[in-house]
C-alpha positions in Angstrom: 13.5 168.6 -60.2 16.6 168.8 -57.8 18.4 165.7 -56.4 19.6 166.2 -52.7 23.1 164.7 -52.2 23.1 161.1 -50.3 25.4 162.8 -47.9 27.3 165.8 -47.3 30.8 166.5 -46.1 30.1 168.9 -43.7 26.8 170.2 -42.1 27.3 173.9 -41.4 24.6 175.5 -39.4 23.4 177.6 -37.1 22.6 177.1 -33.1 20.4 179.7 -31.7 20.0 180.5 -28.0 16.7 181.2 -26.9 17.8 181.6 -23.4 20.2 184.4 -24.5 18.5 185.9 -27.6 17.2 189.4 -26.2 15.1 190.1 -29.3 17.1 193.5 -30.4 16.9 192.5 -34.1 20.6 193.4 -34.6 20.9 190.1 -36.6 18.2 191.0 -38.9 19.6 194.4 -39.8 23.0 193.1 -40.3 21.7 190.2 -42.8 19.7 192.8 -44.5 22.8 195.3 -45.0 25.2 192.4 -45.8 22.9 191.0 -48.4 22.0 194.5 -49.7 24.9 196.5 -49.4 27.9 194.0 -49.3 28.9 191.2 -51.7 25.4 189.5 -51.9 22.7 190.3 -54.2 20.2 193.1 -52.9 17.1 192.7 -51.1 14.6 194.9 -52.3 12.1 197.1 -50.3 8.8 198.4 -51.8 7.4 201.5 -50.3 9.7 201.4 -47.1 8.2 204.7 -45.5 4.7 204.4 -47.2 1.1 203.0 -45.9 1.9 199.5 -47.0 5.6 198.9 -46.8 6.9 195.5 -47.8 10.3 194.1 -48.4 12.8 190.9 -48.4 14.6 189.7 -45.3 16.4 186.3 -44.8 16.3 186.5 -41.0 13.4 187.7 -38.9 12.7 187.6 -35.0 9.1 186.7 -33.8 8.6 187.4 -30.4 6.2 185.3 -28.0 4.8 185.8 -24.6 4.3 182.1 -22.9 1.4 182.7 -20.4 1.0 179.8 -17.9 -2.4 178.7 -17.7 -4.1 178.2 -14.2 -2.0 176.1 -11.7 0.8 175.5 -14.8 4.3 176.1 -13.5 7.1 177.3 -16.3 10.5 177.1 -14.9 9.6 177.1 -11.2 7.3 180.4 -12.1 3.6 181.0 -12.5 4.5 184.2 -14.2 4.4 184.8 -17.9 7.7 184.5 -19.7 8.7 186.4 -23.2 10.8 184.2 -26.0 12.2 185.9 -28.8 12.5 183.1 -31.6 15.0 184.0 -34.6 14.1 182.4 -37.8 15.6 181.8 -40.9 16.5 178.9 -43.6 17.2 175.6 -41.6 19.4 174.1 -44.2 17.6 170.6 -44.1 19.0 167.6 -44.8 15.8 166.3 -46.6 14.7 169.7 -48.0 11.7 169.8 -49.9 12.2 172.9 -51.3 15.1 171.3 -53.3 13.4 168.5 -54.3 10.2 170.2 -55.8 12.0 173.0 -57.4 11.0 172.8 -61.2 14.2 174.3 -62.7 16.8 173.1 -60.6 17.4 176.8 -58.9 17.3 175.5 -55.3 20.0 173.1 -54.5 21.9 171.6 -51.4 25.7 171.8 -51.6 27.7 168.7 -51.1 30.6 170.0 -49.7 29.0 171.7 -46.8 25.0 171.4 -47.0 24.2 174.9 -47.4 21.0 175.1 -49.4 21.3 177.8 -51.9 19.4 179.4 -54.8 20.7 180.4 -58.4 18.8 182.9 -59.1 19.7 182.7 -62.8 17.5 179.4 -62.9 14.8 180.8 -60.5 11.4 181.6 -62.4 9.6 182.7 -59.1 7.1 180.0 -59.3 6.9 180.0 -55.5 6.8 176.0 -55.1 9.5 176.1 -52.7 8.0 178.5 -50.4 4.8 176.6 -50.2 7.0 173.4 -49.5 8.8 174.7 -46.6 7.3 174.2 -43.4 9.2 177.1 -41.6 8.3 179.8 -44.0 11.9 180.6 -44.4 12.0 181.5 -48.0 10.7 185.0 -49.4 9.7 186.5 -52.9 11.9 189.4 -53.8 9.3 191.6 -55.9 12.1 193.6 -57.5 13.9 190.5 -58.9 11.0 188.6 -59.2 12.9 185.3 -57.7 13.1 183.6 -54.2 15.3 184.6 -51.9 16.7 182.9 -48.5 19.6 182.7 -46.0 22.9 181.5 -47.4 24.4 181.2 -44.3 26.7 184.2 -45.7 28.5 181.7 -48.2 30.3 184.8 -49.7 31.8 185.6 -46.2 32.8 182.4 -44.8 34.9 181.5 -47.8 36.1 184.9 -48.2 39.6 185.2 -47.8 39.9 189.0 -48.1 38.2 189.2 -44.8 39.9 188.7 -41.5 39.4 185.3 -40.1 37.2 186.8 -37.3 34.7 188.0 -39.8 34.7 184.7 -41.8 31.4 183.8 -40.0 27.6 184.8 -40.9 26.9 188.6 -40.5 24.4 187.6 -38.0 26.6 185.8 -35.6 29.2 188.6 -36.1 26.8 191.1 -35.1 24.8 189.6 -32.2 25.8 191.7 -29.0 24.2 188.6 -26.9 26.2 185.6 -28.2 23.0 184.1 -28.8 23.9 182.8 -32.3 26.5 180.3 -32.7 28.0 178.8 -36.2 29.7 175.6 -37.1 29.9 172.2 -38.4 27.1 170.3 -36.9 28.3 167.1 -38.6 31.2 166.9 -36.4 30.5 165.7 -32.9 33.6 167.2 -31.6 33.1 170.6 -32.9 32.5 173.2 -30.5 29.1 174.1 -31.9 27.9 170.2 -31.7 29.1 170.2 -28.0 27.1 173.1 -27.3 24.0 171.1 -28.5 24.6 168.2 -26.5 25.3 170.0 -23.3 22.3 172.3 -23.6 19.7 169.7 -25.3 19.6 171.6 -28.7 16.3 170.7 -30.5 15.0 170.6 -34.2 12.3 173.1 -35.0 9.2 170.9 -35.9 11.0 167.6 -36.0 7.5 165.9 -37.0 7.8 167.3 -40.4 10.6 164.7 -41.3 13.4 167.4 -43.0 15.9 166.9 -40.4 16.6 170.7 -39.9 20.6 171.4 -39.8 20.0 174.3 -37.5 19.2 173.6 -33.6 17.8 175.6 -30.9 19.0 175.7 -27.3 15.9 176.0 -25.1 15.5 178.6 -22.2 17.1 177.6 -18.9 15.4 177.2 -15.6 16.1 180.2 -13.6 16.7 179.0 -10.3 18.9 175.9 -11.6 20.9 179.0 -13.6 21.1 181.0 -10.3 22.5 177.9 -8.4 25.5 178.0 -10.4 26.3 181.8 -9.9 28.4 183.5 -7.1 26.0 184.3 -4.2 25.6 187.7 -4.7 24.7 187.4 -8.5 22.5 184.2 -7.5 20.3 186.3 -4.9 19.8 188.9 -7.8 18.7 186.5 -10.2 16.4 184.9 -7.9 14.9 188.3 -7.0 14.6 188.7 -10.8 12.3 185.5 -11.2 10.3 186.0 -8.0 9.6 189.6 -7.7 6.0 190.7 -8.4 7.3 194.0 -9.6 8.8 192.7 -12.8 11.7 194.8 -14.3 11.2 198.0 -12.4 11.3 195.9 -9.1 14.7 194.5 -10.4 16.1 198.0 -11.6 15.1 199.1 -8.0 17.0 196.7 -6.4 20.1 197.0 -8.4 20.3 200.7 -7.7 19.7 199.9 -4.2 22.4 197.3 -4.2 24.7 199.6 -5.9 24.0 202.8 -3.6 24.7 200.3 -0.6 27.9 199.3 -1.9 29.2 203.1 -2.8 28.3 203.9 0.6 30.4 201.0 2.1 33.3 202.2 -0.1 33.0 206.0 1.0 33.1 205.0 4.6 
């Protein structure tokens, strides 16, 4: 069995904004590419174009439709809301996947708190996957070993990369800016301040794993609209209140643009 460090010098991790994530899966593809075609170990696929494809991914996105029950109000609206939920290893402080490992393959680094797998020691028993409450570990069928998010440890410490690229691949590629990386053990870091300002929360805190990664909850659309300039606020209110959904918003936006163009020509 592997012991956890009593403390870590840093708590490197991710903060994911559920209000901003659009579910585009760019982070999923970037993660797959980096860990297959970059410096990391390859993530295999089985029958990718067959009838029953399978493969290893270190980052996945689950999409949920939150449907209010009769009379229930969500963000001052009775309409359904779609939430995209990215999920990967949370690099828990009290990581059961580490302490359950019989070979010592799973371990947590004292210098930065990142949880990793030494594939040379892993025998593919799957105990770590069974112990993970978040389903964040996957068996690579080609290699016969468990794999998981490494926080792109081969990027963040890689001096051969430009400084702007020394962050996890998923963070670097996110077009919506929904993913943030930093030291959550430093209360003065930008990422810690973001968690405090937005009420960041742990995933499934009742499990007692103390995950390092945090999630930022979706914001109230009415409150958000109040912080915008008047013209943008009215558009945002239209989006939240219209019964025509997305196409209604497109119609209003095109109408507004047409009106502005006509005013400009006149």
